[in-house]
C-alpha positions in Angstrom: 0.4 -45.8 26.5 3.3 -46.1 29.0 5.9 -45.3 26.4 4.0 -42.0 25.5 3.7 -41.2 29.2 7.5 -41.8 29.7 8.3 -39.5 26.7 5.9 -36.9 27.9 7.3 -37.0 31.4 10.9 -36.7 30.1 9.8 -33.7 27.9 8.2 -31.9 30.9 11.3 -32.5 33.0 13.6 -31.2 30.3 11.6 -28.2 29.0 9.0 -27.5 31.7 9.3 -24.8 34.3 8.3 -25.7 37.8 8.4 -23.8 41.0 11.4 -25.9 42.0 13.5 -24.5 39.2 12.3 -20.9 39.7 13.2 -20.9 43.4 16.8 -22.0 42.7 17.6 -18.9 40.7 18.8 -16.0 42.8 19.9 -12.5 42.0 23.4 -11.6 43.0 22.5 -7.9 43.6 19.1 -6.6 44.5 17.6 -3.9 42.3 17.2 -0.5 43.8 15.6 2.1 41.6 17.1 5.0 43.5 20.6 4.0 42.6 22.3 5.0 39.4 21.0 3.2 36.3 24.2 3.4 34.3 26.2 5.8 32.2 24.2 8.3 30.1 26.1 9.4 26.9 26.6 13.1 26.6 26.7 13.2 22.8 24.5 15.8 21.0 22.7 13.1 19.1 21.7 11.3 22.2 20.4 14.4 23.9 18.4 15.3 20.8 16.7 11.8 20.8 16.1 12.1 24.6 14.5 15.5 24.0 12.3 14.1 21.3 11.2 11.3 23.5 10.3 13.7 26.3 8.3 15.8 23.7 6.4 12.7 22.5 5.7 11.5 26.1 3.7 14.6 26.9 0.0 13.7 27.1 -1.5 16.6 25.2 -4.1 14.6 23.3 -2.1 14.6 20.0 -0.8 11.6 18.3 3.0 11.2 17.7 2.8 12.2 14.1 0.9 15.4 15.1 3.4 16.6 17.8 5.9 18.5 15.7 3.3 20.1 13.3 3.9 20.1 9.6 7.4 18.5 10.0 5.7 15.2 10.9 2.4 15.6 9.1 3.8 16.0 5.6 5.6 12.6 5.5 2.6 11.0 7.1 0.2 12.4 4.5 2.6 11.5 1.7 2.7 7.9 2.9 -1.1 7.8 3.1 -1.5 9.1 -0.4 1.1 6.6 -1.7 -0.7 3.8 0.0 -4.0 4.9 -1.4 -2.4 5.2 -4.9 -1.0 1.6 -4.6 -4.4 0.2 -3.5 -6.0 2.0 -6.4 -3.5 0.5 -8.9 -4.1 -2.9 -7.5 -7.8 -2.6 -8.1 -7.1 -1.2 -11.6 -4.9 -4.2 -12.5 -7.6 -6.6 -11.2 -10.1 -4.8 -13.3 -7.9 -5.1 -16.4 -7.3 -8.8 -15.8 -11.1 -9.4 -15.2 -12.1 -7.9 -18.5 -9.4 -8.6 -21.1 -9.4 -6.9 -24.5 -10.8 -9.0 -27.3 -8.5 -9.8 -30.1 -9.8 -9.7 -33.6 
């Protein structure tokens, strides 16, 4: 029992987090949200993505795949139909394996 306790204590000291280890860590610079958050790229691709993120962030009651109309709905519906077709083929194959054709 003492050997297990010694191993457990060593494991806790090696891998455990304690308040002592958390208080020794300090940040070199405090975080101020009002200051600059870094360099923002000015490429057209980045601005296009940023505009899409702003459009998706608007709370208008629509889901993301409904925000841009048919441009987003067609791929979504195609993926739903493809998934339904795949599930149907799985059940068809299970049916074929369950009732094999009799050989003469």
